[in-house]
N, CA, C and O atoms as CSV, one atom per row, in Angstrom:
chain,resi,resn,atom,element,x,y,z
A,1,MET,N,N,0.839,-1.180,0.000
A,1,MET,CA,C,0.000,0.000,0.000
A,1,MET,C,C,0.886,1.245,0.000
A,1,MET,O,O,1.918,1.280,0.670
A,2,LEU,N,N,0.491,2.228,-0.728
A,2,LEU,CA,C,1.235,3.485,-0.791
A,2,LEU,C,C,0.758,4.440,0.281
A,2,LEU,O,O,-0.435,4.531,0.570
A,3,GLU,N,N,1.691,5.137,0.854
A,3,GLU,CA,C,1.344,6.172,1.828
A,3,GLU,C,C,0.816,7.385,1.063
A,3,GLU,O,O,1.241,7.625,-0.067
A,4,PRO,N,N,-0.088,8.141,1.645
A,4,PRO,CA,C,-0.575,9.353,0.965
A,4,PRO,C,C,0.559,10.362,0.790
A,4,PRO,O,O,1.415,10.516,1.661
A,5,LEU,N,N,0.547,11.029,-0.327
A,5,LEU,CA,C,1.543,12.054,-0.618
A,5,LEU,C,C,1.068,13.371,-0.015
A,5,LEU,O,O,-0.019,13.850,-0.336
A,6,ARG,N,N,1.865,13.938,0.837
A,6,ARG,CA,C,1.502,15.202,1.485
A,6,ARG,C,C,1.930,16.382,0.615
A,6,ARG,O,O,2.940,16.322,-0.087
A,7,ASP,N,N,1.146,17.447,0.677
A,7,ASP,CA,C,1.471,18.661,-0.083
A,7,ASP,C,C,2.874,19.150,0.243
A,7,ASP,O,O,3.624,19.553,-0.646
A,8,THR,N,N,3.219,19.111,1.510
A,8,THR,CA,C,4.530,19.633,1.913
A,8,THR,C,C,5.676,18.847,1.301
A,8,THR,O,O,6.745,19.407,1.059
A,9,ALA,N,N,5.475,17.561,1.046
A,9,ALA,CA,C,6.530,16.760,0.421
A,9,ALA,C,C,6.807,17.252,-0.995
A,9,ALA,O,O,7.961,17.316,-1.418
A,10,VAL,N,N,5.763,17.595,-1.718
A,10,VAL,CA,C,5.922,18.117,-3.085
A,10,VAL,C,C,6.590,19.486,-3.050
A,10,VAL,O,O,7.525,19.741,-3.809
A,11,TRP,N,N,6.118,20.365,-2.178
A,11,TRP,CA,C,6.628,21.734,-2.168
A,11,TRP,C,C,8.042,21.824,-1.615
A,11,TRP,O,O,8.760,22.771,-1.935
A,12,THR,N,N,8.458,20.880,-0.809
A,12,THR,CA,C,9.844,20.864,-0.327
A,12,THR,C,C,10.806,20.718,-1.493
A,12,THR,O,O,11.901,21.281,-1.474
A,13,ILE,N,N,10.407,19.972,-2.497
A,13,ILE,CA,C,11.232,19.770,-3.687
A,13,ILE,C,C,11.165,20.977,-4.621
A,13,ILE,O,O,12.167,21.355,-5.228
A,14,GLU,N,N,9.995,21.572,-4.730
A,14,GLU,CA,C,9.757,22.632,-5.718
A,14,GLU,C,C,10.173,24.035,-5.276
A,14,GLU,O,O,10.572,24.845,-6.112
A,15,LEU,N,N,10.090,24.336,-3.989
A,15,LEU,CA,C,10.313,25.702,-3.512
A,15,LEU,C,C,11.666,25.854,-2.842
A,15,LEU,O,O,12.127,24.966,-2.126
A,16,GLN,N,N,12.286,26.984,-3.086
A,16,GLN,CA,C,13.501,27.380,-2.382
A,16,GLN,C,C,13.087,28.251,-1.195
A,16,GLN,O,O,11.991,28.812,-1.209
A,17,PRO,N,N,13.931,28.380,-0.171
A,17,PRO,CA,C,13.579,29.249,0.959
A,17,PRO,C,C,13.152,30.645,0.498
A,17,PRO,O,O,13.822,31.285,-0.313
A,18,GLY,N,N,12.021,31.095,1.037
A,18,GLY,CA,C,11.477,32.404,0.694
A,18,GLY,C,C,10.504,32.385,-0.471
A,18,GLY,O,O,9.797,33.369,-0.691
A,19,GLN,N,N,10.449,31.303,-1.218
A,19,GLN,CA,C,9.530,31.217,-2.361
A,19,GLN,C,C,8.165,30.701,-1.913
A,19,GLN,O,O,8.032,30.040,-0.883
A,20,ARG,N,N,7.151,31.028,-2.725
A,20,ARG,CA,C,5.798,30.556,-2.444
A,20,ARG,C,C,5.217,29.869,-3.665
A,20,ARG,O,O,5.680,30.057,-4.790
A,21,SER,N,N,4.206,29.082,-3.419
A,21,SER,CA,C,3.470,28.430,-4.501
A,21,SER,C,C,2.448,29.413,-5.063
A,21,SER,O,O,2.365,30.561,-4.626
A,22,ALA,N,N,1.688,28.953,-6.020
A,22,ALA,CA,C,0.545,29.720,-6.518
A,22,ALA,C,C,-0.512,29.779,-5.417
A,22,ALA,O,O,-0.433,29.050,-4.429
A,23,LEU,N,N,-1.493,30.645,-5.596
A,23,LEU,CA,C,-2.612,30.742,-4.654
A,23,LEU,C,C,-3.725,29.796,-5.065
A,23,LEU,O,O,-3.976,29.596,-6.254
A,24,TRP,N,N,-4.385,29.220,-4.083
A,24,TRP,CA,C,-5.565,28.406,-4.324
A,24,TRP,C,C,-6.680,28.885,-3.425
A,24,TRP,O,O,-6.444,29.397,-2.331
A,25,ARG,N,N,-7.893,28.713,-3.899
A,25,ARG,CA,C,-9.069,29.040,-3.097
A,25,ARG,C,C,-9.379,27.840,-2.203
A,25,ARG,O,O,-9.488,26.711,-2.680
A,26,SER,N,N,-9.514,28.089,-0.946
A,26,SER,CA,C,-9.780,27.009,0.006
A,26,SER,C,C,-11.208,26.507,-0.136
A,26,SER,O,O,-12.136,27.277,-0.383
A,27,SER,N,N,-11.360,25.203,0.024
A,27,SER,CA,C,-12.702,24.610,-0.025
A,27,SER,C,C,-13.021,23.887,1.288
A,27,SER,O,O,-13.864,22.990,1.320
A,28,ALA,N,N,-12.346,24.281,2.361
A,28,ALA,CA,C,-12.587,23.665,3.669
A,28,ALA,C,C,-14.050,23.871,4.075
A,28,ALA,O,O,-14.626,24.937,3.855
A,29,ARG,N,N,-14.630,22.843,4.666
A,29,ARG,CA,C,-16.052,22.902,5.041
A,29,ARG,C,C,-16.370,24.033,6.011
A,29,ARG,O,O,-17.464,24.596,5.972
A,30,ILE,N,N,-15.432,24.361,6.868
A,30,ILE,CA,C,-15.718,25.411,7.854
A,30,ILE,C,C,-16.027,26.751,7.184
A,30,ILE,O,O,-16.679,27.613,7.773
A,31,LEU,N,N,-15.556,26.914,5.961
A,31,LEU,CA,C,-15.806,28.175,5.251
A,31,LEU,C,C,-17.285,28.383,4.940
A,31,LEU,O,O,-17.701,29.496,4.619
A,32,ASP,N,N,-18.066,27.337,5.032
A,32,ASP,CA,C,-19.519,27.493,4.867
A,32,ASP,C,C,-20.074,28.444,5.923
A,32,ASP,O,O,-21.102,29.086,5.706
A,33,LEU,N,N,-19.395,28.534,7.066
A,33,LEU,CA,C,-19.830,29.412,8.150
A,33,LEU,C,C,-19.319,30.842,7.987
A,33,LEU,O,O,-19.694,31.723,8.761
A,34,TYR,N,N,-18.473,31.080,6.993
A,34,TYR,CA,C,-17.856,32.394,6.808
A,34,TYR,C,C,-18.687,33.337,5.948
A,34,TYR,O,O,-18.297,34.489,5.760
A,35,GLY,N,N,-19.804,32.889,5.427
A,35,GLY,CA,C,-20.630,33.738,4.578
A,35,GLY,C,C,-19.921,34.071,3.277
A,35,GLY,O,O,-19.447,33.180,2.572
A,36,ASP,N,N,-19.850,35.356,2.963
A,36,ASP,CA,C,-19.241,35.800,1.702
A,36,ASP,C,C,-17.720,35.891,1.762
A,36,ASP,O,O,-17.088,36.255,0.770
A,37,HIS,N,N,-17.130,35.574,2.887
A,37,HIS,CA,C,-15.682,35.703,3.045
A,37,HIS,C,C,-14.975,34.488,2.441
A,37,HIS,O,O,-15.176,33.354,2.876
A,38,THR,N,N,-14.153,34.750,1.440
A,38,THR,CA,C,-13.413,33.694,0.757
A,38,THR,C,C,-11.983,33.671,1.273
A,38,THR,O,O,-11.387,34.721,1.515
A,39,ILE,N,N,-11.438,32.477,1.439
A,39,ILE,CA,C,-10.074,32.307,1.924
A,39,ILE,C,C,-9.230,31.655,0.831
A,39,ILE,O,O,-9.653,30.692,0.190
A,40,TYR,N,N,-8.043,32.192,0.635
A,40,TYR,CA,C,-7.071,31.627,-0.295
A,40,TYR,C,C,-5.870,31.159,0.508
A,40,TYR,O,O,-5.656,31.599,1.637
A,41,PHE,N,N,-5.087,30.260,-0.083
A,41,PHE,CA,C,-3.884,29.807,0.601
A,41,PHE,C,C,-2.774,29.540,-0.413
A,41,PHE,O,O,-3.014,29.331,-1.602
A,42,CYS,N,N,-1.565,29.557,0.105
A,42,CYS,CA,C,-0.394,29.162,-0.667
A,42,CYS,C,C,0.567,28.477,0.290
A,42,CYS,O,O,0.402,28.530,1.509
A,43,TYR,N,N,1.555,27.846,-0.277
A,43,TYR,CA,C,2.604,27.229,0.524
A,43,TYR,C,C,3.848,28.088,0.401
A,43,TYR,O,O,4.185,28.554,-0.687
A,44,VAL,N,N,4.533,28.297,1.525
A,44,VAL,CA,C,5.739,29.114,1.554
A,44,VAL,C,C,6.855,28.317,2.213
A,44,VAL,O,O,6.670,27.715,3.271
A,45,HIS,N,N,8.012,28.324,1.571
A,45,HIS,CA,C,9.198,27.685,2.169
A,45,HIS,C,C,9.784,28.727,3.119
A,45,HIS,O,O,10.365,29.715,2.671
A,46,VAL,N,N,9.635,28.514,4.415
A,46,VAL,CA,C,10.068,29.496,5.415
A,46,VAL,C,C,11.504,29.273,5.886
A,46,VAL,O,O,11.962,29.911,6.834
A,47,GLY,N,N,12.204,28.369,5.218
A,47,GLY,CA,C,13.604,28.135,5.557
A,47,GLY,C,C,13.824,26.810,6.239
A,47,GLY,O,O,14.753,26.079,5.897
A,48,THR,N,N,12.980,26.492,7.203
A,48,THR,CA,C,13.119,25.232,7.927
A,48,THR,C,C,12.025,24.234,7.564
A,48,THR,O,O,12.162,23.036,7.813
A,49,GLU,N,N,10.951,24.727,6.980
A,49,GLU,CA,C,9.831,23.866,6.623
A,49,GLU,C,C,8.923,24.579,5.633
A,49,GLU,O,O,9.126,25.748,5.304
A,50,ILE,N,N,7.921,23.850,5.168
A,50,ILE,CA,C,6.911,24.414,4.277
A,50,ILE,C,C,5.693,24.764,5.130
A,50,ILE,O,O,5.183,23.924,5.872
A,51,ALA,N,N,5.236,25.994,5.019
A,51,ALA,CA,C,4.071,26.448,5.792
A,51,ALA,C,C,2.915,26.736,4.846
A,51,ALA,O,O,3.110,27.278,3.759
A,52,ARG,N,N,1.727,26.375,5.261
A,52,ARG,CA,C,0.519,26.740,4.525
A,52,ARG,C,C,0.047,28.065,5.107
A,52,ARG,O,O,-0.234,28.162,6.301
A,53,ILE,N,N,-0.038,29.071,4.268
A,53,ILE,CA,C,-0.415,30.413,4.695
A,53,ILE,C,C,-1.782,30.743,4.092
A,53,ILE,O,O,-1.964,30.661,2.877
A,54,GLU,N,N,-2.722,31.109,4.924
A,54,GLU,CA,C,-4.069,31.451,4.477
A,54,GLU,C,C,-4.281,32.952,4.596
A,54,GLU,O,O,-3.862,33.585,5.565
A,55,VAL,N,N,-4.947,33.506,3.582
A,55,VAL,CA,C,-5.237,34.946,3.566
A,55,VAL,C,C,-6.660,35.157,3.067
A,55,VAL,O,O,-7.180,34.350,2.297
A,56,PRO,N,N,-7.290,36.248,3.511
A,56,PRO,CA,C,-8.629,36.553,3.001
A,56,PRO,C,C,-8.540,37.011,1.544
A,56,PRO,O,O,-7.480,37.430,1.079
A,57,ALA,N,N,-9.656,36.927,0.837
A,57,ALA,CA,C,-9.699,37.281,-0.581
A,57,ALA,C,C,-9.199,38.696,-0.833
A,57,ALA,O,O,-8.505,38.928,-1.823
A,58,TRP,N,N,-9.529,39.648,0.035
A,58,TRP,CA,C,-9.132,41.036,-0.213
A,58,TRP,C,C,-7.623,41.209,-0.169
A,58,TRP,O,O,-7.108,42.167,-0.745
A,59,VAL,N,N,-6.896,40.317,0.490
A,59,VAL,CA,C,-5.435,40.330,0.461
A,59,VAL,C,C,-4.947,39.585,-0.785
A,59,VAL,O,O,-4.075,40.074,-1.503
A,60,ALA,N,N,-5.508,38.413,-1.034
A,60,ALA,CA,C,-5.081,37.592,-2.171
A,60,ALA,C,C,-5.279,38.310,-3.506
A,60,ALA,O,O,-4.508,38.106,-4.443
A,61,GLU,N,N,-6.293,39.135,-3.590
A,61,GLU,CA,C,-6.623,39.812,-4.847
A,61,GLU,C,C,-5.853,41.109,-5.051
A,61,GLU,O,O,-6.007,41.768,-6.080
A,62,ASN,N,N,-5.028,41.480,-4.083
A,62,ASN,CA,C,-4.209,42.692,-4.192
A,62,ASN,C,C,-2.747,42.253,-4.090
A,62,ASN,O,O,-2.267,41.940,-3.000
A,63,SER,N,N,-2.048,42.230,-5.213
A,63,SER,CA,C,-0.687,41.681,-5.229
A,63,SER,C,C,0.251,42.421,-4.280
A,63,SER,O,O,1.150,41.805,-3.706
A,64,THR,N,N,0.063,43.714,-4.106
A,64,THR,CA,C,0.912,44.478,-3.191
A,64,THR,C,C,0.684,44.023,-1.751
A,64,THR,O,O,1.637,43.763,-1.018
A,65,LEU,N,N,-0.581,43.928,-1.353
A,65,LEU,CA,C,-0.899,43.478,0.009
A,65,LEU,C,C,-0.426,42.045,0.243
A,65,LEU,O,O,0.094,41.721,1.311
A,66,LEU,N,N,-0.609,41.194,-0.759
A,66,LEU,CA,C,-0.186,39.801,-0.613
A,66,LEU,C,C,1.319,39.714,-0.414
A,66,LEU,O,O,1.780,39.037,0.505
A,67,GLU,N,N,2.084,40.383,-1.250
A,67,GLU,CA,C,3.546,40.320,-1.140
A,67,GLU,C,C,4.030,40.954,0.169
A,67,GLU,O,O,4.966,40.445,0.786
A,68,GLN,N,N,3.405,42.055,0.601
A,68,GLN,CA,C,3.769,42.670,1.881
A,68,GLN,C,C,3.462,41.728,3.048
A,68,GLN,O,O,4.266,41.589,3.968
A,69,SER,N,N,2.306,41.092,3.002
A,69,SER,CA,C,1.910,40.167,4.070
A,69,SER,C,C,2.872,38.990,4.163
A,69,SER,O,O,3.283,38.602,5.256
A,70,LEU,N,N,3.227,38.428,3.022
A,70,LEU,CA,C,4.145,37.290,3.025
A,70,LEU,C,C,5.543,37.708,3.462
A,70,LEU,O,O,6.228,36.953,4.153
A,71,ALA,N,N,5.971,38.904,3.066
A,71,ALA,CA,C,7.291,39.401,3.490
A,71,ALA,C,C,7.323,39.616,5.008
A,71,ALA,O,O,8.313,39.282,5.659
A,72,LEU,N,N,6.251,40.167,5.569
A,72,LEU,CA,C,6.174,40.360,7.021
A,72,LEU,C,C,6.181,39.021,7.754
A,72,LEU,O,O,6.835,38.872,8.786
A,73,MET,N,N,5.449,38.049,7.211
A,73,MET,CA,C,5.421,36.721,7.822
A,73,MET,C,C,6.815,36.100,7.810
A,73,MET,O,O,7.261,35.559,8.821
A,74,LEU,N,N,7.506,36.174,6.669
A,74,LEU,CA,C,8.855,35.612,6.583
A,74,LEU,C,C,9.811,36.303,7.541
A,74,LEU,O,O,10.642,35.647,8.169
A,75,ALA,N,N,9.701,37.620,7.660
A,75,ALA,CA,C,10.567,38.363,8.584
A,75,ALA,C,C,10.331,37.911,10.025
A,75,ALA,O,O,11.282,37.758,10.791
A,76,GLN,N,N,9.071,37.699,10.394
A,76,GLN,CA,C,8.750,37.244,11.748
A,76,GLN,C,C,9.291,35.837,12.001
A,76,GLN,O,O,9.786,35.550,13.091
A,77,VAL,N,N,9.200,34.966,11.004
A,77,VAL,CA,C,9.716,33.605,11.143
A,77,VAL,C,C,11.237,33.634,11.308
A,77,VAL,O,O,11.791,32.899,12.125
A,78,GLN,N,N,11.906,34.485,10.529
A,78,GLN,CA,C,13.366,34.590,10.640
A,78,GLN,C,C,13.777,35.143,11.998
A,78,GLN,O,O,14.741,34.661,12.592
A,79,LYS,N,N,13.064,36.144,12.496
A,79,LYS,CA,C,13.374,36.714,13.812
A,79,LYS,C,C,13.092,35.724,14.934
A,79,LYS,O,O,13.741,35.756,15.980
A,80,GLY,N,N,12.121,34.845,14.710
A,80,GLY,CA,C,11.743,33.868,15.733
A,80,GLY,C,C,12.440,32.538,15.567
A,80,GLY,O,O,12.052,31.552,16.194
A,81,TYR,N,N,13.474,32.494,14.724
A,81,TYR,CA,C,14.241,31.263,14.499
A,81,TYR,C,C,13.337,30.094,14.083
A,81,TYR,O,O,13.423,28.998,14.635
A,82,GLY,N,N,12.480,30.353,13.112
A,82,GLY,CA,C,11.636,29.296,12.562
A,82,GLY,C,C,10.188,29.339,12.992
A,82,GLY,O,O,9.375,28.552,12.509
A,83,TYR,N,N,9.850,30.249,13.895
A,83,TYR,CA,C,8.474,30.344,14.378
A,83,TYR,C,C,8.147,31.822,14.542
A,83,TYR,O,O,8.930,32.544,15.159
A,84,PRO,N,N,7.018,32.304,14.013
A,84,PRO,CA,C,6.705,33.733,14.124
A,84,PRO,C,C,6.773,34.234,15.566
A,84,PRO,O,O,6.220,33.610,16.472
A,85,VAL,N,N,7.442,35.343,15.771
A,85,VAL,CA,C,7.652,35.900,17.106
A,85,VAL,C,C,6.327,36.123,17.836
A,85,VAL,O,O,6.200,35.783,19.012
A,86,ALA,N,N,5.352,36.686,17.148
A,86,ALA,CA,C,4.067,36.982,17.794
A,86,ALA,C,C,3.407,35.705,18.317
A,86,ALA,O,O,2.842,35.704,19.410
A,87,LEU,N,N,3.475,34.623,17.546
A,87,LEU,CA,C,2.879,33.363,18.004
A,87,LEU,C,C,3.674,32.746,19.141
A,87,LEU,O,O,3.093,32.176,20.065
A,88,ALA,N,N,4.996,32.852,19.085
A,88,ALA,CA,C,5.833,32.319,20.174
A,88,ALA,C,C,5.534,33.061,21.477
A,88,ALA,O,O,5.415,32.444,22.536
A,89,GLU,N,N,5.414,34.379,21.393
A,89,GLU,CA,C,5.102,35.170,22.586
A,89,GLU,C,C,3.724,34.831,23.129
A,89,GLU,O,O,3.550,34.704,24.341
A,90,ALA,N,N,2.744,34.682,22.249
A,90,ALA,CA,C,1.390,34.324,22.695
A,90,ALA,C,C,1.404,32.965,23.382
A,90,ALA,O,O,0.731,32.764,24.393
A,91,HIS,N,N,2.174,32.038,22.830
A,91,HIS,CA,C,2.279,30.711,23.441
A,91,HIS,C,C,2.907,30.803,24.838
A,91,HIS,O,O,2.424,30.190,25.789
A,92,ASN,N,N,3.982,31.572,24.941
A,92,ASN,CA,C,4.664,31.712,26.230
A,92,ASN,C,C,3.759,32.348,27.275
A,92,ASN,O,O,3.819,31.993,28.452
A,93,GLN,N,N,2.928,33.281,26.851
A,93,GLN,CA,C,2.009,33.943,27.783
A,93,GLN,C,C,0.870,33.014,28.200
A,93,GLN,O,O,0.324,33.155,29.294
A,94,ALA,N,N,0.510,32.063,27.331
A,94,ALA,CA,C,-0.666,31.211,27.574
A,94,ALA,C,C,-0.330,29.930,28.332
A,94,ALA,O,O,-1.232,29.255,28.828
A,95,VAL,N,N,0.925,29.592,28.427
A,95,VAL,CA,C,1.309,28.340,29.101
A,95,VAL,C,C,1.003,28.425,30.593
A,95,VAL,O,O,1.384,29.388,31.259
A,96,VAL,N,N,0.322,27.425,31.104
A,96,VAL,CA,C,0.024,27.364,32.532
A,96,VAL,C,C,1.149,26.599,33.215
A,96,VAL,O,O,1.368,25.419,32.941
A,97,ARG,N,N,1.843,27.269,34.088
A,97,ARG,CA,C,2.954,26.653,34.801
A,97,ARG,C,C,2.457,25.984,36.082
A,97,ARG,O,O,1.353,26.258,36.552
A,98,GLY,N,N,3.284,25.112,36.633
A,98,GLY,CA,C,2.901,24.368,37.829
A,98,GLY,C,C,2.437,25.260,38.964
A,98,GLY,O,O,1.454,24.940,39.633
A,99,GLY,N,N,3.124,26.378,39.198
A,99,GLY,CA,C,2.765,27.303,40.273
A,99,GLY,C,C,1.434,27.993,40.034
A,99,GLY,O,O,0.767,28.404,40.984
A,100,ASP,N,N,1.035,28.126,38.748
A,100,ASP,CA,C,-0.219,28.783,38.404
A,100,ASP,C,C,-1.423,27.875,38.640
A,100,ASP,O,O,-2.555,28.346,38.740
A,101,ARG,N,N,-1.170,26.580,38.729
A,101,ARG,CA,C,-2.290,25.632,38.913
A,101,ARG,C,C,-2.799,25.755,40.290
A,101,ARG,O,O,-3.739,25.054,40.666
């Protein structure tokens, strides 16, 4: 039996660090709850791994906003040594330590 081929396996071969794939419109079922809001995604090689990045249609449809958003995301990942600084900080703030229990 063959193992399923993951998107990240394909994009690891195709993308160099800092490059992104084409944009696709998401068809995730949860989007049925979003009303008229459409979500697009692409894959980005962030240096250490391939990340799936989702953006709203109003960003995806504006090439300047899309490129700025992806550049900001890459800068945050580089500053956070592979993980966006804002998410790392949020995680550190949310962790419940033994003394807090």
